[in-house]
C-alpha positions as CSV (number, residue, x, y, z in Angstrom):
1,M,67.0,-156.4,80.1
2,I,65.6,-154.1,82.7
3,L,67.9,-151.1,82.6
4,N,70.3,-150.5,85.5
5,Q,72.0,-147.4,86.9
6,K,75.5,-148.5,86.0
7,F,74.6,-149.0,82.4
8,L,73.0,-145.6,82.1
9,R,75.7,-143.8,84.1
10,N,78.3,-145.3,81.8
11,I,76.5,-143.9,78.8
12,S,76.1,-140.5,80.5
13,E,79.7,-140.2,81.6
14,N,81.3,-141.5,78.4
15,M,79.1,-139.5,76.0
16,E,78.0,-136.5,78.0
17,Y,78.8,-134.0,75.2
18,E,76.9,-136.2,72.6
19,V,74.0,-136.7,75.0
20,R,73.6,-133.0,75.6
21,K,74.1,-132.1,71.9
22,S,71.5,-134.7,70.9
23,I,69.0,-133.6,73.4
24,D,69.4,-129.9,72.5
25,E,69.3,-130.5,68.7
26,N,66.5,-132.9,68.5
27,F,64.1,-132.3,71.4
28,N,63.9,-128.5,71.9
29,H,61.6,-127.5,69.0
30,I,59.2,-130.4,68.8
31,N,55.5,-129.8,69.7
32,E,54.6,-133.5,69.7
33,Y,56.6,-136.3,71.3
34,D,56.4,-140.0,71.4
35,I,57.0,-140.3,75.1
36,F,56.6,-138.1,78.2
37,I,59.3,-139.1,80.6
38,S,58.0,-138.9,84.2
39,H,61.0,-139.0,86.5
40,S,62.8,-137.6,89.5
41,F,65.1,-134.7,88.8
42,L,67.6,-136.3,91.1
43,D,68.1,-138.9,88.3
44,K,69.2,-136.3,85.8
45,S,72.3,-138.1,84.5
46,L,70.3,-141.4,84.1
47,I,67.6,-139.5,82.2
48,Q,70.2,-137.9,79.8
49,A,71.5,-141.3,78.9
50,L,68.0,-142.7,78.6
51,A,67.1,-139.8,76.2
52,L,70.0,-140.9,74.0
53,L,68.9,-144.5,73.9
54,F,65.4,-143.4,72.9
55,K,66.8,-141.2,70.1
56,K,69.0,-144.1,69.0
57,D,65.8,-146.3,68.8
58,G,63.9,-143.6,66.8
59,F,61.8,-141.9,69.5
60,S,61.3,-138.4,70.6
61,V,60.9,-137.7,74.3
62,Y,59.6,-134.9,76.5
63,I,61.8,-134.1,79.5
64,D,60.5,-131.2,81.6
65,W,63.9,-129.6,82.6
66,I,65.0,-129.6,78.9
67,Q,61.9,-128.5,77.0
68,D,60.4,-126.3,79.8
69,S,63.5,-125.4,81.9
70,Y,61.7,-122.4,83.4
71,L,59.3,-124.6,85.4
72,D,60.0,-124.5,89.2
73,R,60.1,-128.2,90.4
74,S,60.0,-127.1,94.0
75,H,56.8,-125.2,93.7
76,V,53.7,-127.1,92.9
77,S,51.1,-124.7,91.4
78,P,47.9,-125.0,89.3
79,K,49.8,-123.2,86.5
80,T,52.6,-125.7,86.5
81,A,50.2,-128.6,86.7
82,K,48.3,-127.2,83.6
83,I,51.6,-126.9,81.6
84,I,52.6,-130.5,82.6
85,K,49.1,-131.8,81.8
86,N,49.3,-130.1,78.4
87,R,52.7,-131.6,77.7
88,I,51.5,-135.1,78.6
89,S,48.7,-134.6,76.0
90,Q,51.3,-133.7,73.4
91,C,52.9,-137.1,73.8
92,K,51.7,-140.5,72.5
93,A,52.4,-142.2,75.8
94,L,54.0,-141.8,79.2
95,A,56.9,-143.7,80.8
96,Y,57.2,-143.5,84.6
97,V,60.9,-144.0,85.3
98,S,60.9,-146.0,88.6
99,T,64.0,-145.4,90.7
100,E,64.6,-145.0,94.5
101,N,64.3,-141.3,94.0
102,V,60.9,-141.3,92.3
103,S,59.2,-142.6,95.4
104,N,59.8,-139.1,97.0
105,S,58.4,-137.2,94.0
106,K,55.2,-135.2,94.4
107,W,54.7,-135.0,90.6
108,C,55.4,-138.5,89.2
109,P,52.4,-140.4,90.6
110,W,50.1,-137.6,89.5
111,E,51.8,-137.6,86.0
112,L,51.3,-141.3,85.8
113,G,47.6,-141.1,86.5
114,I,47.1,-138.2,84.1
115,G,49.0,-140.0,81.4
116,D,47.0,-143.1,81.8
117,G,43.8,-141.2,81.7
118,I,44.7,-139.1,78.7
119,H,46.3,-141.8,76.7
120,K,43.8,-144.6,77.6
121,G,46.3,-147.2,78.7
122,K,49.4,-145.9,77.0
123,A,51.3,-145.5,80.3
124,C,54.1,-147.8,81.4
125,I,56.7,-148.3,84.0
126,L,60.3,-148.0,83.1
127,P,62.3,-149.5,86.0
128,I,65.9,-148.6,86.5
129,L,67.5,-151.0,88.9
130,E,70.5,-150.1,91.1
131,E,72.3,-153.3,90.0
132,N,72.0,-155.6,87.0
133,G,70.2,-158.8,87.6
134,K,68.0,-157.8,90.4
135,D,64.3,-158.1,90.3
136,F,62.1,-155.0,90.0
137,K,59.9,-154.5,93.1
138,G,58.0,-151.2,92.7
139,Q,55.1,-149.8,94.7
140,E,52.0,-152.0,94.5
141,Y,50.0,-149.8,92.1
142,L,52.8,-149.9,89.6
143,G,51.9,-153.6,88.9
144,L,48.8,-152.3,87.1
145,Y,50.9,-151.0,84.2
146,P,53.0,-152.7,81.6
147,Y,56.7,-152.2,82.0
148,M,59.3,-151.2,79.5
149,D,62.7,-152.8,79.0
150,Y,65.6,-152.5,76.6
151,T,66.8,-155.6,74.9
152,A,67.7,-157.2,71.6
153,E,65.3,-159.3,69.5
154,E,66.0,-163.0,69.3
155,N,68.9,-163.6,66.8
156,S,69.9,-159.9,66.8
157,E,72.4,-157.7,68.6
158,T,70.4,-154.5,68.0
159,K,68.6,-153.4,71.1
160,H,65.1,-151.9,71.2
161,F,62.6,-150.8,73.7
162,W,59.8,-153.3,74.5
163,I,56.6,-153.2,76.4
164,T,55.8,-156.3,78.6
165,D,52.8,-157.4,80.5
166,P,53.7,-157.6,84.2
167,Q,51.4,-160.5,84.8
168,N,52.7,-162.6,81.9
169,T,56.3,-161.9,80.7
170,N,55.6,-163.9,77.5
171,K,53.2,-161.2,76.4
172,Y,55.2,-158.2,74.9
173,T,55.7,-156.1,71.8
174,L,58.0,-153.5,70.5
175,L,57.5,-150.0,71.8
176,K,57.0,-148.7,68.3
177,D,54.1,-151.1,67.7
178,W,52.6,-150.3,71.1
179,L,52.7,-146.6,70.3
180,D,51.0,-147.4,67.0
181,G,48.1,-149.0,68.9
182,K,49.0,-152.7,68.6
183,D,48.3,-155.0,71.5
184,L,50.9,-157.0,73.4
185,K,51.5,-160.4,71.7
186,L,51.8,-163.7,73.4
187,H,55.1,-165.4,72.6
188,N,56.1,-168.9,73.5
């Protein structure tokens, strides 16, 4: 399932205290992260819920306004860029959260390129649709990257994050395996 805003907002609204506590307890004092979350700050409530889903699935995430709350998002400077680049290098991969808001971001396309270069292909698109059941149509260059979704394995109700080839949706693997360097597998 490609995530949608209603699903994430429901998590955020119903579990706001738990989301905030989880983020504060688990992500503030880590120097290495599984995933750098490249996103628009305008999607803050969605990102909080997403952080909880990642934690539930066993992953640590870097979110700039949590770990580096002192950074000024409105002022792009070489110093800020250096800090963000360093944080990207402290992560195993980068997930570009694709929403309507991200298309206005000055930072996110740059972060995606840096993450792809640093992590040699360990950058993916995490689309969040406005409504469930719609198709994801991102900017053209996003089709170069695998995408992440959140769904249960066959014969299971437990959901996990998966990485899928945008050119062949039968080619995918668990996020955990992808982070460990395994290739996407062809499934029939």
